[in-house]
TORLUMTOR-879134 format. One line per field, with one value per residue (C-alpha): x, y, z; residue number from 0. Coordinates in steps of 0.02 Angstrom, whole numbers. Layout:
// residues N
x	(X,...) $
y	(Y,...) $
z	(Z,...) $
pos	(NUM,...) $
***
This chain:
// residues 770
x	(-464,-531,-679,-770,-771,-689,-722,-714,-564,-520,-361,-250,-60,-35,59,48,-34,-185,-190,-210,-345,-439,-424,-492,-644,-678,-659,-726,-572,-461,-274,-148,26,164,198,388,333,232,314,366,318,213,93,68,-117,-235,-404,-533,-629,-502,-493,-435,-274,-228,-268,-168,-19,-26,-25,128,228,402,386,475,322,212,49,-26,-207,-240,-432,-584,-571,-406,-236,-61,55,239,416,451,567,439,330,159,83,-65,-156,-167,-252,-332,-421,-544,-593,-765,-803,-868,-738,-768,-732,-630,-481,-291,-241,-56,28,166,317,283,102,-40,-124,-245,-174,-228,-66,-103,-212,-368,-437,-486,-472,-309,-289,-133,-10,164,170,64,160,321,259,144,-24,-197,-302,-444,-322,-272,-355,-331,-406,-287,-344,-254,-254,-211,-131,-291,-382,-244,-258,-444,-446,-320,-212,-29,19,-11,-121,-244,-289,-254,-371,-518,-477,-590,-526,-402,-405,-298,-226,-140,17,73,255,257,204,31,-17,-127,-217,-272,-415,-384,-192,-46,19,194,313,249,351,422,426,416,559,538,521,582,621,542,395,502,501,406,330,371,248,131,225,357,229,147,19,-15,-63,-149,-119,-244,-191,-30,94,187,281,344,382,414,539,444,495,334,183,81,-54,-191,-91,34,50,158,214,260,377,389,543,649,574,625,476,511,421,429,302,281,160,98,-32,-78,-202,-237,-151,-81,42,126,190,301,360,451,453,578,617,682,821,1012,1065,989,927,832,909,987,850,836,704,726,589,597,466,451,315,307,157,150,33,-98,-277,-245,-80,63,192,343,277,407,470,594,603,733,733,855,860,941,902,977,880,977,924,920,964,875,964,897,992,914,929,791,798,650,657,493,459,283,201,102,-76,-214,-295,-390,-384,-538,-584,-733,-805,-856,-799,-927,-812,-655,-542,-580,-512,-460,-332,-163,-103,82,197,186,349,300,353,429,564,605,745,768,917,890,1000,927,954,843,911,830,931,856,946,880,733,595,706,753,854,787,874,834,925,932,1020,918,974,840,842,704,694,564,494,320,213,100,-35,-95,-224,-332,-505,-459,-584,-519,-336,-200,-18,91,270,384,502,637,702,828,827,927,936,1000,969,995,893,930,799,845,733,728,569,510,347,312,167,124,-23,-172,-66,27,150,232,362,467,616,694,799,785,912,888,1006,939,994,860,879,1038,1059,883,867,729,741,589,537,387,303,294,110,-57,-81,-254,-283,-429,-302,-319,-258,-107,-52,61,175,363,468,508,695,688,704,847,815,839,902,801,879,754,775,774,627,736,925,935,1030,911,945,802,823,682,690,527,450,288,195,45,-47,-176,-277,-372,-485,-574,-453,-301,-205,-75,34,175,291,421,545,582,729,760,909,897,1054,1079,1172,1229,1082,1111,1059,875,845,674,621,455,374,248,122,-9,-138,-273,-390,-487,-633,-693,-872,-891,-782,-757,-816,-695,-734,-594,-542,-375,-281,-132,-15,80,229,322,473,462,621,545,612,510,521,664,759,736,639,460,395,346,168,77,-78,-193,-315,-456,-533,-665,-726,-774,-722,-842,-799,-935,-979,-887,-737,-712,-759,-744,-848,-752,-816,-722,-754,-602,-563,-391,-345,-188,-112,-17,-98,-24,107,78,216,233,203,335,524,604,495,464,340,215,128,-48,-193,-243,-363,-488,-538,-671,-765,-836,-763,-845,-761,-807,-689,-707,-800,-985,-1018,-907,-812,-880,-766,-823,-734,-834,-812,-894,-816,-905,-779,-782,-631,-634,-493,-467,-457,-630,-564,-660,-579,-530,-534,-621,-773,-901,-948,-861,-920,-825,-888,-796,-849,-755,-842,-745,-881,-899,-989,-869,-918,-869,-730,-606,-691,-710,-793,-761,-823,-866,-904,-821,-918,-892,-987,-938,-784,-715,-572,-464,-457,-289,-369,-469,-637,-676,-772,-869,-804,-959,-979,-910,-953,-841,-862,-742,-768,-670,-680,-542,-497,-392,-291,-164,-10,-83,-226,-289,-406,-498,-555,-638,-592,-717,-851,-976,-851,-892,-784,-694,-616,-488,-536,-426,-392,-333,-414,-254,-241,-391,-344,-476,-498,-618,-666,-658,-499,-494,-351,-290,-179,-116,7,107,188,335) $
y	(806,725,845,979,1103,1137,1042,1100,1020,1021,919,975,934,748,593,596,426,482,651,558,452,616,684,524,528,714,710,538,482,328,354,216,211,99,75,124,286,362,275,407,557,701,827,1005,987,1097,1180,1284,1259,1195,1089,907,930,1084,1008,848,963,1054,882,830,991,958,770,742,651,679,609,544,537,363,363,479,455,369,439,363,449,408,461,594,475,336,281,237,66,79,-68,-161,-304,-280,-375,-225,-258,-305,-147,18,112,271,197,338,235,237,64,21,-72,-195,-180,-351,-388,-263,-310,-167,-143,3,47,204,239,336,435,315,164,67,-33,-137,-202,-259,-307,-464,-549,-445,-402,-269,-359,-308,-329,-403,-542,-590,-731,-634,-485,-340,-171,-13,159,278,450,536,444,482,668,671,597,733,590,601,425,248,209,347,260,73,55,85,-53,-206,-341,-232,-186,-54,-85,45,-14,28,82,23,71,53,-136,-194,-352,-422,-557,-575,-606,-487,-411,-441,-296,-260,-219,-68,-91,-277,-283,-308,-159,-234,-378,-364,-245,-99,-14,149,186,341,488,491,629,498,365,343,213,87,-95,-214,-393,-517,-697,-787,-720,-863,-759,-637,-778,-747,-607,-488,-599,-598,-696,-644,-771,-640,-533,-396,-209,-155,27,94,242,393,378,492,564,679,794,927,918,1070,1034,1100,1016,1087,1054,1122,1053,1046,894,839,984,1058,959,1021,924,955,842,883,790,823,786,800,799,875,709,668,499,543,597,627,632,717,701,776,798,844,850,924,937,1003,873,746,774,687,772,667,777,764,707,741,661,676,599,608,505,550,441,448,345,316,258,191,110,-70,-28,47,86,166,206,276,313,324,388,386,457,460,504,443,482,339,337,419,278,239,85,-15,5,-119,-250,-129,28,123,107,159,296,473,531,690,599,570,394,389,531,663,605,423,384,272,319,230,264,168,189,109,99,11,-19,-77,-126,-198,-255,-311,-466,-472,-566,-584,-597,-468,-472,-382,-359,-272,-264,-164,-146,-91,-41,-9,60,91,154,208,232,216,178,20,-40,-207,-279,-127,-189,-171,-48,93,56,-7,-61,43,1,104,28,90,-12,-7,-123,-133,-250,-256,-355,-358,-436,-476,-517,-571,-639,-672,-620,-672,-643,-756,-834,-1016,-1014,-967,-955,-807,-835,-705,-816,-763,-869,-802,-820,-722,-708,-628,-619,-552,-536,-481,-441,-346,-261,-296,-253,-189,-77,-109,7,-36,86,-37,2,18,179,268,312,425,566,748,798,888,746,657,501,538,513,328,370,479,340,218,69,-110,-195,-349,-435,-527,-666,-589,-647,-645,-662,-792,-773,-813,-849,-860,-925,-945,-1013,-992,-1001,-911,-925,-810,-890,-808,-933,-841,-698,-780,-877,-830,-952,-899,-1038,-1015,-1139,-1081,-1182,-1095,-1141,-1065,-1081,-1014,-1015,-936,-973,-1147,-1229,-1321,-1240,-1262,-1290,-1304,-1314,-1327,-1322,-1182,-1187,-1068,-1093,-977,-970,-820,-838,-685,-723,-542,-392,-303,-463,-577,-729,-813,-949,-984,-1089,-1019,-1101,-1003,-1061,-968,-1018,-935,-850,-812,-921,-1030,-1070,-1192,-1056,-1143,-1062,-1106,-1232,-1167,-1127,-1181,-1111,-1131,-1008,-1040,-886,-857,-693,-577,-408,-305,-145,-17,160,139,66,214,110,-65,-178,-325,-459,-605,-745,-828,-959,-970,-1116,-1102,-1234,-1113,-938,-779,-814,-782,-696,-710,-550,-568,-584,-686,-668,-813,-855,-992,-1049,-993,-1111,-1151,-1027,-1034,-865,-840,-690,-590,-425,-304,-155,-18,119,239,387,372,543,683,753,625,487,356,221,107,-66,-194,-337,-482,-588,-737,-796,-964,-1017,-1205,-1209,-1136,-973,-818,-703,-528,-375,-452,-352,-457,-313,-161,-18,119,249,402,519,666,793,921,1052,1048,1221,1358,1470,1332,1240,1297,1210,1029,936,768,663,491,374,226,103,-69,-184,-215,-318,-392,-337,-443,-437,-483,-591,-684,-651,-509,-343,-268,-133,-51,-23,134,263,406,540,654,799,931,1078,1111,1269,1230,1371,1359,1335,1291,1210,1218,1103,1133,965,901,730,644,765,717,726,544,439,319,159,51,-115,-210,-172,-242,-194,-105,-15,48,164,304,463,600,761,828,887,1033,1018,1143,1074,1125,1107,1235,1198,1319) $
z	(-1922,-1772,-1737,-1829,-1687,-1515,-1360,-1176,-1087,-903,-881,-730,-725,-695,-764,-955,-965,-854,-951,-1113,-1030,-982,-1155,-1229,-1115,-1139,-1329,-1359,-1454,-1447,-1414,-1451,-1380,-1311,-1133,-1145,-1241,-1102,-947,-822,-923,-853,-940,-877,-929,-1023,-1000,-1105,-1265,-1389,-1544,-1498,-1593,-1502,-1335,-1372,-1431,-1265,-1168,-1258,-1245,-1173,-1183,-1345,-1416,-1566,-1631,-1786,-1836,-1906,-1913,-1894,-1699,-1672,-1641,-1610,-1486,-1527,-1522,-1660,-1757,-1751,-1897,-1843,-1887,-2015,-1936,-1768,-1681,-1513,-1385,-1382,-1566,-1513,-1424,-1491,-1605,-1512,-1335,-1249,-1192,-1209,-1281,-1249,-1391,-1351,-1467,-1539,-1510,-1489,-1323,-1299,-1122,-1023,-928,-831,-692,-748,-603,-460,-575,-613,-765,-731,-599,-593,-411,-423,-564,-589,-763,-826,-815,-857,-699,-798,-851,-675,-578,-415,-318,-327,-255,-308,-224,-370,-349,-384,-248,-123,-171,-161,10,74,131,183,245,182,332,280,120,144,289,171,49,50,156,252,437,516,691,798,879,1056,1043,864,690,625,573,429,416,247,252,436,437,466,309,369,320,141,-10,-100,-289,-257,-128,57,168,336,442,617,594,647,472,443,273,168,160,7,-79,-128,-188,-358,-304,-169,-220,-101,-164,-95,-46,-30,-164,-238,-365,-229,-110,77,48,169,314,406,354,196,203,179,59,51,28,-115,-120,-296,-283,-397,-517,-615,-772,-914,-895,-763,-597,-480,-348,-165,-47,115,251,422,543,733,808,638,639,487,339,203,55,-113,-272,-400,-565,-740,-858,-828,-1010,-1172,-1237,-1084,-1063,-890,-772,-584,-444,-278,-148,30,167,348,479,654,778,950,1031,1005,1055,1224,1259,1194,1109,994,834,697,539,400,228,87,-65,-210,-365,-542,-695,-866,-1025,-1161,-1322,-1246,-1065,-911,-749,-589,-424,-270,-82,44,219,338,518,614,800,839,1003,1086,1011,1109,1216,1371,1483,1549,1730,1719,1600,1458,1369,1467,1614,1534,1593,1537,1372,1459,1570,1486,1534,1556,1513,1371,1312,1281,1101,971,849,683,564,400,276,104,-50,-203,-393,-534,-707,-862,-1022,-1190,-1241,-1420,-1488,-1364,-1207,-1075,-908,-753,-592,-429,-265,-98,61,210,389,520,702,823,1003,1123,1295,1359,1515,1501,1613,1678,1795,1747,1817,2002,2077,1967,2004,1890,1897,1790,1716,1609,1482,1360,1216,1070,918,755,607,425,270,89,-56,-238,-370,-547,-687,-874,-960,-1137,-1246,-1390,-1487,-1531,-1639,-1532,-1381,-1324,-1182,-1054,-971,-820,-747,-594,-437,-275,-129,42,187,352,535,664,848,868,1038,1101,1287,1397,1552,1660,1796,1911,2023,2159,2192,2114,2026,2026,1833,1884,1895,1865,1695,1762,1877,1760,1782,1771,1612,1582,1597,1751,1883,1917,1818,1851,1693,1643,1496,1388,1258,1088,984,827,829,694,531,394,215,95,-87,-216,-388,-491,-662,-716,-875,-916,-1062,-1168,-1266,-1403,-1350,-1207,-1098,-987,-874,-743,-682,-557,-463,-337,-247,-81,27,199,320,494,605,780,939,974,891,728,571,528,335,257,73,-11,-180,-181,-333,-397,-537,-597,-746,-818,-940,-1036,-1107,-1172,-1187,-1019,-919,-829,-726,-630,-510,-422,-299,-201,-75,54,152,285,395,567,634,808,945,1056,1240,1203,1104,938,791,778,653,479,425,266,201,47,-28,-151,-236,-363,-430,-574,-645,-741,-848,-835,-895,-1061,-970,-863,-708,-645,-527,-440,-332,-250,-127,-43,90,169,282,389,497,615,641,719,848,1032,1135,1321,1407,1541,1522,1460,1309,1195,1057,1044,878,867,831,652,569,425,349,221,151,10,-54,-174,-247,-371,-442,-580,-667,-671,-737,-814,-664,-542,-477,-354,-248,-140,-62,53,147,231,327,442,549,636,751,755,947,961,1034,977,850,917,817,672,607,508,393,331,206,126,1,-73,-207,-284,-405,-508,-571,-755,-785,-845,-697,-569,-658,-527,-382,-334,-184,-111,40,98,244,325,432,511,623,802,855,1019,1119,1245,1428,1505,1644,1511,1419,1305,1293,1147,1037,958,770,697,567,520,387,290,172,82,-41,-166,-276,-432,-505,-647,-546,-371,-280,-103,-7,157,235,394,466,585,522,655,794,848,973,859,931,849,768,898,1079,1239,1408,1455,1280,1195,1051,1029,932,988,903,726,641,512,389,258,119,-47,-196,-294,-456,-490) $
pos	(0,1,2,3,4,5,6,7,8,9,10,11,12,13,14,15,16,17,18,19,20,21,22,23,24,25,26,27,28,29,30,31,32,33,34,35,36,37,38,39,40,41,42,43,44,45,46,47,48,49,50,51,52,53,54,55,56,57,58,59,60,61,62,63,64,65,66,67,68,69,70,71,72,73,74,75,76,77,78,79,80,81,82,83,84,85,86,87,88,89,90,91,92,93,94,95,96,97,98,99,100,101,102,103,104,105,106,107,108,109,110,111,112,113,114,115,116,117,118,119,120,121,122,123,124,125,126,127,128,129,130,131,132,133,134,135,136,137,138,139,140,141,142,143,144,145,146,147,148,149,150,151,152,153,154,155,156,157,158,159,160,161,162,163,164,165,166,167,168,169,170,171,172,173,174,175,176,177,178,179,180,181,182,183,184,185,186,187,188,189,190,191,192,193,194,195,196,197,198,199,200,201,202,203,204,205,206,207,208,209,210,211,212,213,214,215,216,217,218,219,220,221,222,223,224,225,226,227,228,229,230,231,232,233,234,235,236,237,238,239,240,241,242,243,244,245,246,247,248,249,250,251,252,253,254,255,256,257,258,259,260,261,262,263,264,265,266,267,268,269,270,271,272,273,274,275,276,277,278,279,280,281,282,283,284,285,286,287,288,289,290,291,292,293,294,295,296,297,298,299,300,301,302,303,304,305,306,307,308,309,310,311,312,313,314,315,316,317,318,319,320,321,322,323,324,325,326,327,328,329,330,331,332,333,334,335,336,337,338,339,340,341,342,343,344,345,346,347,348,349,350,351,352,353,354,355,356,357,358,359,360,361,362,363,364,365,366,367,368,369,370,371,372,373,374,375,376,377,378,379,380,381,382,383,384,385,386,387,388,389,390,391,392,393,394,395,396,397,398,399,400,401,402,403,404,405,406,407,408,409,410,411,412,413,414,415,416,417,418,419,420,421,422,423,424,425,426,427,428,429,430,431,432,433,434,435,436,437,438,439,440,441,442,443,444,445,446,447,448,449,450,451,452,453,454,455,456,457,458,459,460,461,462,463,464,465,466,467,468,469,470,471,472,473,474,475,476,477,478,479,480,481,482,483,484,485,486,487,488,489,490,491,492,493,494,495,496,497,498,499,500,501,502,503,504,505,506,507,508,509,510,511,512,513,514,515,516,517,518,519,520,521,522,523,524,525,526,527,528,529,530,531,532,533,534,535,536,537,538,539,540,541,542,543,544,545,546,547,548,549,550,551,552,553,554,555,556,557,558,559,560,561,562,563,564,565,566,567,568,569,570,571,572,573,574,575,576,577,578,579,580,581,582,583,584,585,586,587,588,589,590,591,592,593,594,595,596,597,598,599,600,601,602,603,604,605,606,607,608,609,610,611,612,613,614,615,616,617,618,619,620,621,622,623,624,625,626,627,628,629,630,631,632,633,634,635,636,637,638,639,640,641,642,643,644,645,646,647,648,649,650,651,652,653,654,655,656,657,658,659,660,661,662,663,664,665,666,667,668,669,670,671,672,673,674,675,676,677,678,679,680,681,682,683,684,685,686,687,688,689,690,691,692,693,694,695,696,697,698,699,700,701,702,703,704,705,706,707,708,709,710,711,712,713,714,715,716,717,718,719,720,721,722,723,724,725,726,727,728,729,730,731,732,733,734,735,736,737,738,739,740,741,742,743,744,745,746,747,748,749,750,751,752,753,754,755,756,757,758,759,760,761,762,763,764,765,766,767,768,769) $
***
């Protein structure tokens, strides 16, 4: 028996791993299991005043798992045909025996690894090292947005949650997808399950209904290489998708809100055979909105992601498809008619035409495989083929500070590219006395071609246009006039072949030290037109050390190198020179509140020889290497449960960017703050209710003026709040975005394009499990 009497539980349906975490916290018991046993499984949850054994049995219903009590407050969760170990060793042996955690036991060595996300706090990552690694053992800052945090924030898109991570800036794109910057640098295209999302920043990310978690990996990623094509000197965003599972999922998700329109999604999963070895997942979603607050219309999206998996005794296989089709209106914006935002055009005036928009379509086919080879070795392989298309039309403005007049030009464009990637690695875990090694040997291959059929139809009005127009006095459609075709030099157009060979060793030395050492040999070939093939190779090292002076305390230091060949073409039609960076980072990670929360702090400095490229605004377009850049800063993050039912996520960023040519940094706030709290009422009379809310604030930034100079973008503070009702099979949330109806400006702006949001938005969303 684990307890003498019943305990009150409140555990909603969720992944089995996090459900076991919740039971451990609420009953003050320790639950031991293996990562393979609970991976991908889901629990229907339980609630009420129950004995621990009854609650645990309910959580395990339909999973094919059983449990064994091996101590007064310790349980092993296992397969029914598994004989539990009578003893174990753990790095947590120095902590209290009643610490309410789930310890994950490796099949050979017991590591005490917390695999699953626990509320707002994540325990492990695979994206940073390509192996399941405890965050406390990594000499690197990794921020993870868990599924619970996404749901608490009533979020539907990656941009809604990533912009609040320490060190991350969100930038609205004109005629393009949202952009993210990490530690002052563009994130590039980002990754999905460790594989690149796109080639030329035209990809669009899936809705959150298809995503299990979002990982923000800080600094150059040596193990991941440069496979995401664009520069990753500040870090990368890695999307971890939902996967097939044996436990049935039947979930319907909906939302409705002014300007956001109506969203509907369905998530289905379950077994395809009686043994549960063949499983599937089918996720579909759509969105349609009438108009933005300023009056642009036509927002709509479609998403479909079927996948199938097979689990054998020594083999795992997964195959999947993904289709994303998003039509995105031009962001609401104003233009400057003077030297400051006080003299910008009225928000009530729609600039351009209501049909100005961009459309993105992505087709993706992928596989993942893992084969145990016997002994301590296993073989892993991943691959994908991606085809991308984008098109759009919009009015743009220039020379905006001419006595209230501006020159307007309309353009249309089409773009397409395709690429494929292969990632293969051998993994092994073994001991050598006091040393425990997790070794990875791998080779990556990517073949891409960017810039197919790029062209621009440019239509000029021939005269200055007064933007102080009446709201119903609109410019015509960008396609309604006879167009003069102006062909531009594609910024891409080169064939690019990327090959990386790497070796990584994660070394545990006793109970107190961990070392991460990686070296990668990167080789690039760029070929296009009549120019000879450009070939570049470089050794890219990484070294980090972690010291744990006490249980739950980690101190670390690391040095990372970044290397990026640039496929953009310069004025001479040849690819730009490659860029090299180096990052130094030191930090600490502290477990708090009985390991239910974590406080992380990091200081970094990144020095880059060539910063973000500059692109000529007039045809024929070409790129010019930017000046060198040195970025440094401090990041502090806190995530976890501080009281029963109360989860908190908070962060602070203090950053400094210095361009080596002395030019001022634009769109770079020195300070950013974020705080979010969610409370699920614990009293029996209110257990069906929850509240959540938070604020995001930043210091002022500078925007660019086309003719030279800058203007000030003031500091911002936005607030959100919501109220949720939980029933047995459904939940509903009523939320308010921009609670105080403030005028919110983007972090980065040009005088001819100042993204802005006015007014508050009320949103109703919910889920139904059928």
